[in-house]
ROZAMI-808392 format. One record per atom (N, C-alpha, C): x, y, z. Coordinates in steps of 0.001 Angstrom, whole numbers, plus 500000, padded with zeros to 6 digits. Layout:
% ROZAMI-808392
XYZ
...
***
This chain:
% ROZAMI-808392
870355961461547246
869046961970546986
868158960807546586
866937960815547100
865917959839546718
864770960607546060
864367960152544889
863302960808544125
862100959875544091
860948960408544491
859704959630544490
858727960196543484
857893959337542954
856869959731541991
856839958729540856
856447959184539689
856479958352538488
857829958595537831
858856957865538320
860229958149537918
860963956941537334
860288955816537226
860883954660536558
860107954373535282
860825953907534268
860196953630532982
860001954879532147
860639955978532552
860512957251531831
861892957823531484
862921956968531530
864307957342531220
864882958366532190
864386958381533430
864864959345534419
866381959217534603
866883957985534700
868325957788534922
869146958333533765
868713958123532544
869510958553531397
869429960056531172
868291960650531450
868215962112531430
869107962704532516
869131962066533687
869974962539534781
871443962436534395
871830961356533763
873196961192533269
873573962349532345
872714962639531401
872986963720530444
873102965073531148
872176965343532062
872209966615532785
873447966719533679
873790965630534355
874946965636535250
876226965911534472
876371965282533344
877563965515532518
877577966934531981
876409967454531654
876319968818531132
876757969853532168
876365969658533424
876730970641534465
878057970313535132
878618969123534841
879943968788535330
880006968206536726
879040967356537074
879097966695538374
879398965209538179
880008964620539177
880276963184539202
879214962529540070
879160961193540022
878240960461540875
877601959305540144
876400958959540554
875681957853539951
874184957992540211
873400957216539454
871951957182539599
871495955742539370
870478955308540137
869958953946539970
868496953884540374
867802952893539808
866430952601540214
866463951782541490
865500952002542353
865327951180543544
864157950231543324
864157949115544017
863126948094543836
861721948592544150
861607949632544976
860293950137545378
859733951223544452
860397951461543301
859887952430542335
860512953802542431
861343954028543426
862022955321543559
863344955291542790
863969956460542668
865287956592542054
866223957192543093
867432956642543181
868452957151544091
869593957727543258
870133958859543689
871251959482542974
872228960096543965
873487960105543571
874562960745544326
875251961713543377
875466962931543843
876138963944543035
877310964519543807
878437964714543126
879606965364543697
880121966383542705
880549967527543234
881117968560542376
881025969904543051
881217970936542260
881097972293542768
879670972514543278
879543973293544343
878241973487544971
877188973994543989
877565974955543146
876597975502542188
876134974432541205
877045973566540765
876696972509539821
875796971464540486
876109971101541729
875268970143542451
873876970730542654
873803971990543040
872502972635543213
871721972667541908
872415972854540795
871741972895539495
871140971527539147
871899970448539340
871363969122538998
870248968721539967
870377969078541224
869299968796542177
868036969553541763
868189970791541365
867050971575540892
866399970939539678
867213970443538756
866667969773537586
865874968535538002
866402967765538962
865739966536539410
864382966813540054
864176967995540568
862874968335541162
861760968286540126
862112968485538869
861136968397537782
861300967130536972
862558966723536769
862851965516536009
862593965682534529
862667964582533791
862413964633532356
860930964862532071
860611965200530817
859221965543530474
858193964474530827
858539963209530714
857562962148530937
857464961700532398
858278962282533278
858266961904534696
857317962794535490
856970962315536683
856242963124537654
856965962964538989
857597964028539443
858320963991540709
857397964503541802
857135963642542787
856261964010543895
857040964505545113
858228963950545318
859004964296546518
860471963957546285
861333964774546858
862772964504546849
863275964595548279
864018963585548694
864678963593550008
866176963744549765
866761964768550361
868178965060550152
868924964897551462
870051964225551385
870954964164552531
872350964511552024
873055965317552787
874393965771552413
875418964922553136
876423964483552410
877482963642552953
878832964175552490
879886963678553113
881230964048552681
881509963455551308
882231964176550444
882552963659549106
883371962376549183
883145961507548209
883882960250548110
885038960341547121
885083961410546349
886126961552545332
885756960908544005
884465960851543705
884009960277542433
884496961145541274
884805960511540150
885386961233539016
884493961289537777
883493960440537705
882619960412536525
881183960211536989
880260960260536050
878859960016536371
878416958761535645
877743957862536365
877349956570535803
875889956254536127
875310955425535289
874000954846535561
874251953442536096
873771953161537283
873856951814537841
872588951058537490
872758949858537022
871613949048536615
871348947982537644
***
């Protein structure tokens, strides 16, 4: 998933980490050089849908303008991490 808008400098990655762990999905999130945020989620379909839904709004200080989602085969990730 790629998230566009005002999503860097607002703790988007760390809020995503907290939400992902809360709903029980694995994966990672990172800032991209162009100001967007990229994230990968793996887990039960309902949990993935829940975290994707949360990302559509993001944390209180963010402004999400657009989300691009692509579905891929699971990689077998076991935890959720913030990539720096």
